DSSP file (Angstrom, degrees, kcal/mol; ACC not computed):
  #  RESIDUE AA STRUCTURE BP1 BP2  ACC     N-H-->O    O-->H-N    N-H-->O    O-->H-N    TCO  KAPPA ALPHA  PHI   PSI    X-CA   Y-CA   Z-CA
    1    1 A A     >        0   0    0      0, 0.0     4,-2.4     0, 0.0     5,-0.2   0.000 360.0 360.0 360.0 -37.6    0.0    0.0    0.0
    2    2 A W  H  >  +     0   0    0      1,-0.2     4,-2.2     2,-0.2     5,-0.2   0.894 360.0  52.6 -65.2 -36.0    2.8    2.3    0.8
    3    3 A K  H  > S+     0   0    0      1,-0.2     4,-2.2     2,-0.2    -1,-0.2   0.890 108.9  50.1 -64.1 -40.1    4.3    1.7   -2.6
    4    4 A G  H  > S+     0   0    0      2,-0.2     4,-2.3     1,-0.2    -1,-0.2   0.883 109.9  49.9 -66.9 -38.9    1.0    2.6   -4.2
    5    5 A E  H  X S+     0   0    0     -4,-2.4     4,-2.7     2,-0.2    -2,-0.2   0.899 110.9  49.8 -66.7 -39.7    0.7    5.8   -2.2
    6    6 A A  H  X S+     0   0    0     -4,-2.2     4,-2.5     2,-0.2    -2,-0.2   0.903 111.8  48.0 -65.2 -41.0    4.3    6.8   -3.2
    7    7 A A  H  X S+     0   0    0     -4,-2.2     4,-2.2     2,-0.2    -1,-0.2   0.891 112.5  49.4 -66.3 -38.7    3.5    6.1   -6.8
    8    8 A E  H  X S+     0   0    0     -4,-2.3     4,-2.3     2,-0.2    -2,-0.2   0.915 111.7  48.1 -65.4 -43.0    0.3    8.2   -6.5
    9    9 A A  H  X S+     0   0    0     -4,-2.7     4,-2.4     1,-0.2    -2,-0.2   0.904 111.7  50.2 -64.1 -41.1    2.1   11.0   -4.9
   10   10 A E  H  X S+     0   0    0     -4,-2.5     4,-2.5     1,-0.2    -1,-0.2   0.895 109.6  50.8 -64.2 -39.8    4.8   10.9   -7.5
   11   11 A A  H  X S+     0   0    0     -4,-2.2     4,-2.4     2,-0.2    -1,-0.2   0.891 110.1  49.9 -64.7 -39.4    2.2   11.0  -10.3
   12   12 A E  H  X S+     0   0    0     -4,-2.3     4,-2.7     2,-0.2    -2,-0.2   0.905 110.5  49.8 -65.5 -40.6    0.6   14.0   -8.6
   13   13 A V  H  X S+     0   0    0     -4,-2.4     4,-2.7     2,-0.2    -2,-0.2   0.927 111.7  48.4 -62.7 -44.3    3.9   15.8   -8.4
   14   14 A K  H  X S+     0   0    0     -4,-2.5     4,-2.6     2,-0.2    -2,-0.2   0.897 111.7  49.6 -63.9 -39.5    4.6   15.0  -12.1
   15   15 A E  H  X S+     0   0    0     -4,-2.4     4,-2.7     2,-0.2    -2,-0.2   0.917 111.6  48.7 -63.9 -42.5    1.1   16.3  -13.0
   16   16 A A  H  X S+     0   0    0     -4,-2.7     4,-2.6     2,-0.2    -2,-0.2   0.910 112.5  48.3 -63.7 -41.8    1.7   19.5  -11.0
   17   17 A E  H  X S+     0   0    0     -4,-2.7     4,-2.8     2,-0.2    -2,-0.2   0.904 111.6  50.0 -64.0 -41.0    5.0   19.9  -12.7
   18   18 A A  H  X S+     0   0    0     -4,-2.6     4,-2.7     2,-0.2    -2,-0.2   0.910 111.8  47.9 -64.5 -41.6    3.4   19.4  -16.1
   19   19 A R  H  X S+     0   0    0     -4,-2.7     4,-2.6     2,-0.2    -2,-0.2   0.915 113.3  48.2 -64.4 -41.8    0.7   21.9  -15.3
   20   20 A A  H  X S+     0   0    0     -4,-2.6     4,-2.5     2,-0.2    -2,-0.2   0.914 113.1  47.7 -64.3 -42.4    3.3   24.4  -14.1
   21   21 A T  H  X S+     0   0    0     -4,-2.8     4,-2.9     2,-0.2    -2,-0.2   0.914 112.3  49.3 -64.2 -42.5    5.4   23.8  -17.3
   22   22 A A  H  X S+     0   0    0     -4,-2.7     4,-2.6     2,-0.2    -2,-0.2   0.900 111.8  48.8 -63.8 -40.5    2.3   24.2  -19.5
   23   23 A A  H  X S+     0   0    0     -4,-2.6     4,-2.5     2,-0.2    -2,-0.2   0.908 112.6  48.3 -65.2 -41.0    1.4   27.5  -17.7
   24   24 A L  H  X S+     0   0    0     -4,-2.5     4,-2.9     2,-0.2     5,-0.2   0.922 112.2  48.6 -64.4 -44.1    5.0   28.7  -18.1
   25   25 A V  H  X S+     0   0    0     -4,-2.9     4,-2.7     2,-0.2    -2,-0.2   0.914 112.1  49.2 -61.8 -43.0    5.0   27.8  -21.8
   26   26 A A  H  X S+     0   0    0     -4,-2.6     4,-2.4     2,-0.2    -2,-0.2   0.912 112.8  47.8 -62.8 -42.4    1.6   29.5  -22.3
   27   27 A S  H  X S+     0   0    0     -4,-2.5     4,-2.4     2,-0.2    -2,-0.2   0.932 114.0  45.9 -64.0 -45.8    2.9   32.6  -20.5
   28   28 A L  H  X S+     0   0    0     -4,-2.9     4,-2.7     2,-0.2    -2,-0.2   0.884 111.9  52.1 -65.0 -37.9    6.1   32.7  -22.6
   29   29 A T  H  X S+     0   0    0     -4,-2.7     4,-2.7    -5,-0.2    -1,-0.2   0.911 110.0  48.8 -63.4 -42.5    4.1   32.1  -25.8
   30   30 A A  H  X S+     0   0    0     -4,-2.4     4,-2.4     2,-0.2    -2,-0.2   0.912 112.6  48.1 -63.7 -42.1    1.9   35.0  -24.9
   31   31 A Q  H  X S+     0   0    0     -4,-2.4     4,-2.5     2,-0.2    -2,-0.2   0.911 112.2  49.3 -63.4 -41.8    4.9   37.2  -24.2
   32   32 A L  H  X S+     0   0    0     -4,-2.7     4,-2.5     2,-0.2    -2,-0.2   0.909 110.3  50.2 -64.4 -42.3    6.5   36.1  -27.5
   33   33 A D  H  X S+     0   0    0     -4,-2.7     4,-2.4     2,-0.2    -1,-0.2   0.917 111.5  49.1 -61.1 -43.0    3.3   36.8  -29.4
   34   34 A G  H  X S+     0   0    0     -4,-2.4     4,-2.5     1,-0.2    -2,-0.2   0.904 110.7  50.0 -62.3 -41.3    3.2   40.3  -27.8
   35   35 A A  H  X S+     0   0    0     -4,-2.5     4,-2.6     2,-0.2    -2,-0.2   0.893 110.1  50.5 -64.6 -39.3    6.8   40.9  -28.7
   36   36 A H  H  X S+     0   0    0     -4,-2.5     4,-2.7     2,-0.2    -2,-0.2   0.907 110.4  49.7 -64.2 -41.7    6.1   39.8  -32.3
   37   37 A E  H  X S+     0   0    0     -4,-2.4     4,-2.5     2,-0.2    -2,-0.2   0.932 113.2  45.9 -62.9 -45.2    3.2   42.2  -32.5
   38   38 A R  H  X S+     0   0    0     -4,-2.5     4,-2.9     1,-0.2     5,-0.2   0.909 112.6  51.3 -63.3 -41.3    5.3   45.1  -31.1
   39   39 A S  H  X S+     0   0    0     -4,-2.6     4,-2.3     2,-0.2    -2,-0.2   0.914 110.9  47.7 -61.9 -43.2    8.1   44.2  -33.5
   40   40 A S  H  X S+     0   0    0     -4,-2.7     4,-2.3     2,-0.2    -2,-0.2   0.920 113.1  48.4 -63.6 -43.6    5.7   44.2  -36.5
   41   41 A R  H  X S+     0   0    0     -4,-2.5     4,-2.5     1,-0.2    -2,-0.2   0.920 112.5  48.3 -63.2 -43.5    4.2   47.5  -35.4
   42   42 A L  H  X S+     0   0    0     -4,-2.9     4,-2.7     1,-0.2    -1,-0.2   0.881 109.7  52.9 -64.6 -37.3    7.7   49.0  -34.9
   43   43 A Q  H  X S+     0   0    0     -4,-2.3     4,-2.4    -5,-0.2    -1,-0.2   0.911 109.9  48.2 -63.5 -41.8    8.8   47.7  -38.3
   44   44 A E  H  X S+     0   0    0     -4,-2.3     4,-2.4     2,-0.2    -2,-0.2   0.913 112.6  48.5 -63.7 -42.5    5.7   49.4  -39.9
   45   45 A E  H  X S+     0   0    0     -4,-2.5     4,-2.7     2,-0.2    -2,-0.2   0.906 110.9  51.0 -64.0 -40.9    6.5   52.6  -38.1
   46   46 A L  H  X S+     0   0    0     -4,-2.7     4,-2.7     2,-0.2    -2,-0.2   0.921 109.9  49.4 -61.7 -44.4   10.1   52.4  -39.2
   47   47 A T  H  X S+     0   0    0     -4,-2.4     4,-2.1     1,-0.2    -2,-0.2   0.911 112.3  48.3 -61.2 -42.7    9.1   51.9  -42.8
   48   48 A A  H  X S+     0   0    0     -4,-2.4     4,-2.4     2,-0.2    -2,-0.2   0.904 112.2  49.2 -64.7 -41.0    6.7   54.9  -42.6
   49   49 A C  H  X S+     0   0    0     -4,-2.7     4,-2.8     2,-0.2    -2,-0.2   0.894 109.7  51.4 -65.6 -39.9    9.5   57.0  -41.1
   50   50 A E  H  X S+     0   0    0     -4,-2.7     4,-2.3     2,-0.2    -1,-0.2   0.908 110.6  48.7 -63.2 -40.9   11.9   56.0  -43.8
   51   51 A A  H  X S+     0   0    0     -4,-2.1     4,-2.3     2,-0.2    -2,-0.2   0.913 112.8  47.8 -64.6 -42.1    9.4   57.0  -46.5
   52   52 A E  H  X S+     0   0    0     -4,-2.4     4,-2.8     2,-0.2    -2,-0.2   0.905 111.0  51.2 -65.2 -40.9    8.8   60.3  -44.7
   53   53 A L  H  X S+     0   0    0     -4,-2.8     4,-2.6     2,-0.2    -2,-0.2   0.905 109.8  49.9 -62.5 -41.7   12.5   60.9  -44.5
   54   54 A T  H  X S+     0   0    0     -4,-2.3     4,-2.4     2,-0.2    -1,-0.2   0.921 111.9  48.4 -61.8 -43.7   13.0   60.2  -48.2
   55   55 A E  H  X S+     0   0    0     -4,-2.3     4,-2.3     2,-0.2    -2,-0.2   0.914 112.6  47.7 -63.1 -43.8   10.2   62.6  -49.0
   56   56 A L  H  X S+     0   0    0     -4,-2.8     4,-2.7     2,-0.2    -2,-0.2   0.897 110.9  51.7 -64.6 -39.8   11.7   65.3  -46.8
   57   57 A H  H  X S+     0   0    0     -4,-2.6     4,-2.5     2,-0.2    -2,-0.2   0.916 110.0  48.6 -63.3 -42.8   15.1   64.8  -48.3
   58   58 A E  H  X S+     0   0    0     -4,-2.4     4,-2.1     2,-0.2    -1,-0.2   0.909 112.2  49.1 -63.6 -41.3   13.7   65.1  -51.8
   59   59 A G  H  X S+     0   0    0     -4,-2.3     4,-2.4     2,-0.2    -2,-0.2   0.910 111.1  50.0 -63.2 -42.2   11.9   68.3  -50.8
   60   60 A Y  H  X S+     0   0    0     -4,-2.7     4,-2.9     1,-0.2    -2,-0.2   0.908 109.1  51.9 -61.9 -42.7   15.1   69.7  -49.2
   61   61 A A  H  X S+     0   0    0     -4,-2.5     4,-2.5     2,-0.2    -1,-0.2   0.902 110.2  48.7 -62.4 -40.9   17.0   68.9  -52.4
   62   62 A L  H  X S+     0   0    0     -4,-2.1     4,-2.4     2,-0.2    -2,-0.2   0.927 113.0  46.9 -64.2 -44.5   14.4   70.8  -54.5
   63   63 A V  H  X S+     0   0    0     -4,-2.4     4,-2.6     2,-0.2    -2,-0.2   0.906 112.2  50.9 -63.8 -41.1   14.5   73.8  -52.2
   64   64 A W  H  X S+     0   0    0     -4,-2.9     4,-2.4     2,-0.2    -2,-0.2   0.924 110.4  48.7 -62.8 -44.5   18.3   73.7  -52.2
   65   65 A D  H  X S+     0   0    0     -4,-2.5     4,-2.2     1,-0.2    -2,-0.2   0.917 112.1  49.0 -61.1 -43.1   18.4   73.6  -56.0
   66   66 A E  H  X S+     0   0    0     -4,-2.4     4,-2.5     1,-0.2    -2,-0.2   0.905 110.0  51.8 -63.7 -40.8   16.0   76.5  -56.2
   67   67 A L  H  X S+     0   0    0     -4,-2.6     4,-2.5     1,-0.2    -1,-0.2   0.912 109.1  49.9 -61.7 -42.6   18.1   78.5  -53.7
   68   68 A Q  H  X S+     0   0    0     -4,-2.4     4,-2.2     2,-0.2    -1,-0.2   0.900 110.8  49.6 -63.9 -39.8   21.2   77.9  -55.8
   69   69 A Q  H  X S+     0   0    0     -4,-2.2     4,-2.5     2,-0.2    -2,-0.2   0.905 111.2  49.6 -64.3 -40.7   19.3   79.1  -58.9
   70   70 A Q  H  X S+     0   0    0     -4,-2.5     4,-2.8     2,-0.2    -2,-0.2   0.888 109.4  51.5 -66.3 -38.1   18.1   82.2  -57.0
   71   71 A R  H  X S+     0   0    0     -4,-2.5     4,-2.5     2,-0.2    -2,-0.2   0.917 110.8  48.4 -62.9 -42.4   21.7   82.9  -55.8
   72   72 A T  H  X S+     0   0    0     -4,-2.2     4,-2.2     2,-0.2    -2,-0.2   0.924 112.8  47.8 -63.1 -44.1   22.9   82.6  -59.4
   73   73 A A  H  X S+     0   0    0     -4,-2.5     4,-2.6     1,-0.2    -2,-0.2   0.895 111.7  50.6 -63.8 -40.0   20.1   84.9  -60.6
   74   74 A M  H  X S+     0   0    0     -4,-2.8     4,-2.9     2,-0.2    -2,-0.2   0.902 109.2  50.8 -64.8 -40.3   20.9   87.4  -57.8
   75   75 A A  H  X S+     0   0    0     -4,-2.5     4,-2.3     2,-0.2    -2,-0.2   0.915 112.1  47.0 -63.4 -42.2   24.6   87.4  -58.7
   76   76 A A  H  X S+     0   0    0     -4,-2.2     4,-2.3     2,-0.2    -2,-0.2   0.912 113.4  48.4 -65.1 -41.8   23.7   88.1  -62.4
   77   77 A A  H  X S+     0   0    0     -4,-2.6     4,-2.7     2,-0.2    -2,-0.2   0.896 111.0  50.6 -65.5 -39.8   21.3   90.9  -61.4
   78   78 A A  H  X S+     0   0    0     -4,-2.9     4,-2.5     2,-0.2    -1,-0.2   0.905 110.7  49.1 -64.4 -41.0   23.9   92.4  -59.0
   79   79 A A  H  X S+     0   0    0     -4,-2.3     4,-2.4     2,-0.2    -2,-0.2   0.907 112.0  48.8 -64.4 -40.8   26.5   92.4  -61.8
   80   80 A Q  H  X S+     0   0    0     -4,-2.3     4,-2.6     2,-0.2    -2,-0.2   0.915 111.2  49.8 -64.8 -42.6   24.0   94.0  -64.2
   81   81 A C  H  X S+     0   0    0     -4,-2.7     4,-2.8     2,-0.2    -2,-0.2   0.914 110.5  50.5 -61.2 -42.4   23.1   96.6  -61.6
   82   82 A Q  H  X S+     0   0    0     -4,-2.5     4,-2.3     2,-0.2    -2,-0.2   0.920 111.1  48.2 -62.0 -43.7   26.8   97.3  -61.1
   83   83 A A  H  X S+     0   0    0     -4,-2.4     4,-2.1     2,-0.2    -2,-0.2   0.916 113.2  47.4 -64.0 -42.6   27.3   97.7  -64.9
   84   84 A L  H  X S+     0   0    0     -4,-2.6     4,-2.8     2,-0.2    -2,-0.2   0.899 110.4  52.5 -64.7 -39.8   24.3  100.0  -65.1
   85   85 A Q  H  X S+     0   0    0     -4,-2.8     4,-2.9     1,-0.2    -2,-0.2   0.905 109.1  49.9 -62.1 -40.6   25.6  102.1  -62.1
   86   86 A E  H  X S+     0   0    0     -4,-2.3     4,-2.6     2,-0.2    -1,-0.2   0.892 110.8  49.5 -65.1 -38.9   28.9  102.4  -63.9
   87   87 A Q  H  X S+     0   0    0     -4,-2.1     4,-2.9     2,-0.2    -2,-0.2   0.921 112.4  47.8 -64.4 -42.9   27.2  103.6  -67.1
   88   88 A I  H  X S+     0   0    0     -4,-2.8     4,-3.2     2,-0.2     5,-0.2   0.930 112.3  49.4 -63.0 -44.7   25.1  106.1  -65.1
   89   89 A D  H  X S+     0   0    0     -4,-2.9     4,-2.5     2,-0.2    -2,-0.2   0.926 113.7  45.6 -60.3 -44.9   28.2  107.3  -63.3
   90   90 A A  H  X S+     0   0    0     -4,-2.6     4,-1.4     2,-0.2    -2,-0.2   0.918 115.7  46.4 -65.6 -42.6   30.1  107.7  -66.6
   91   91 A S  H  X S+     0   0    0     -4,-2.9     4,-0.9     1,-0.2    -2,-0.2   0.910 114.5  47.4 -65.5 -42.8   27.1  109.4  -68.2
   92   92 A S  H >X S+     0   0    0     -4,-3.2     4,-1.2     1,-0.2     3,-0.6   0.887 107.7  55.9 -66.6 -39.0   26.6  111.7  -65.2
   93   93 A A  H 3< S+     0   0    0     -4,-2.5    -1,-0.2    -5,-0.2     3,-0.2   0.851 105.2  52.8 -63.5 -33.7   30.3  112.6  -65.0
   94   94 A N  H 3< S+     0   0    0     -4,-1.4    -1,-0.2     1,-0.2    -2,-0.2   0.764 113.4  43.4 -72.4 -24.7   30.2  113.8  -68.7
   95   95 A R  H << S+     0   0    0     -4,-0.9    -1,-0.2    -3,-0.6    -2,-0.2   0.578  96.8  91.4 -96.9 -10.9   27.2  116.1  -68.0
   96   96 A L  S  < S-     0   0    0     -4,-1.2    15,-0.1    -3,-0.2     5,-0.1  -0.530  83.4-105.3 -87.3 150.8   28.4  117.6  -64.7
   97   97 A P    >   -     0   0    0      0, 0.0     3,-1.5     0, 0.0     4,-0.4  -0.355  39.7-106.6 -64.0 156.6   30.4  120.8  -64.3
   98   98 A S  G >  S+     0   0    0      1,-0.3     3,-1.1     2,-0.2    -2,-0.1   0.814 118.2  58.8 -61.0 -32.6   34.0  120.1  -63.4
   99   99 A H  G 3  S+     0   0    0      1,-0.2    -1,-0.3     3,-0.0    -3,-0.0   0.725 104.8  51.7 -70.8 -18.3   33.6  121.2  -59.8
  100  100 A A  G <  S+     0   0    0     -3,-1.5     2,-1.6     1,-0.1    -1,-0.2   0.467  84.1  97.3 -93.1  -3.4   30.9  118.5  -59.2
  101  101 A R    <   +     0   0    0     -3,-1.1    -1,-0.1    -4,-0.4     3,-0.1  -0.590  44.3 146.9 -89.9  78.9   33.0  115.7  -60.6
  102  102 A T    >   -     0   0    0     -2,-1.6     3,-1.2     1,-0.1     8,-0.0  -0.959  40.3-151.7-113.9 119.0   34.4  114.2  -57.4
  103  103 A P  T 3  S+     0   0    0      0, 0.0    -1,-0.1     0, 0.0     4,-0.1   0.764  93.6  57.3 -61.8 -24.8   34.9  110.5  -57.6
  104  104 A S  T 3  S+     0   0    0     -3,-0.1    -3,-0.0     2,-0.1    -2,-0.0   0.734  89.0  87.7 -81.1 -19.2   34.4  110.0  -53.9
  105  105 A A  S <  S-     0   0    0     -3,-1.2     5,-0.1     1,-0.1    -3,-0.0  -0.547  85.5-111.0 -79.7 142.4   30.9  111.6  -53.9
  106  106 A P    >>  -     0   0    0      0, 0.0     4,-1.3     0, 0.0     3,-0.8  -0.264  31.4-105.6 -66.4 161.2   27.9  109.3  -54.6
  107  107 A V  H >> S+     0   0    0      1,-0.3     4,-1.3     2,-0.2     3,-0.7   0.898 119.9  55.9 -55.4 -44.7   26.0  109.8  -57.8
  108  108 A S  H 34 S+     0   0    0      1,-0.3    -1,-0.3     2,-0.2     3,-0.1   0.829 107.7  49.5 -61.5 -30.8   23.1  111.5  -56.1
  109  109 A A  H <4 S+     0   0    0     -3,-0.8    -1,-0.3     1,-0.2    -2,-0.2   0.753 111.2  49.7 -78.0 -23.5   25.5  114.1  -54.6
  110  110 A R  H << S+     0   0    0     -4,-1.3     2,-0.2    -3,-0.7    -2,-0.2   0.614  87.9 101.8 -90.2 -13.5   27.1  114.8  -58.0
  111  111 A L     <  -     0   0    0     -4,-1.3     2,-0.3    -5,-0.2   -18,-0.0  -0.506  49.4-175.2 -75.3 137.6   23.8  115.3  -59.9
  112  112 A V        -     0   0    0     -2,-0.2     2,-0.2   -17,-0.0    -2,-0.0  -0.925  37.0 -88.9-126.6 156.0   22.8  118.8  -60.7
  113  113 A A        -     0   0    0     -2,-0.3     0, 0.0     1,-0.1     0, 0.0  -0.438  37.5-143.5 -66.1 131.5   19.7  120.0  -62.3
  114  114 A V              0   0    0     -2,-0.2    -1,-0.1     1,-0.1   -18,-0.0  -0.867 360.0 360.0 -98.1 124.2   20.0  120.2  -66.1
  115  115 A P              0   0    0      0, 0.0    -1,-0.1     0, 0.0    -2,-0.1   0.516 360.0 360.0 -66.1 360.0   18.1  123.2  -67.5
């Protein structure tokens, strides 16, 4: 009888261990499933962020190109203004009396009323 009780007790211990192992496996499986879901969500967010970054980079490149074109246009306009200013200065110097022809004075100071 004692042998039967010991075998019964051992079987109960094994059943309890099997239930504990099954509960642990179920818990770990649930944690793993949750981790997979989070990983999938993070992967989707990463993909969306990469797409947004690519879009922002392309927009930045377009703005940079436009800025460079505007700088080139401004440089050309500044050169044209300088050339026109030199023409005005030369033209004004030819029409001014000799006492008004001072190279250090600005054009507006050298202009006199022409009758």
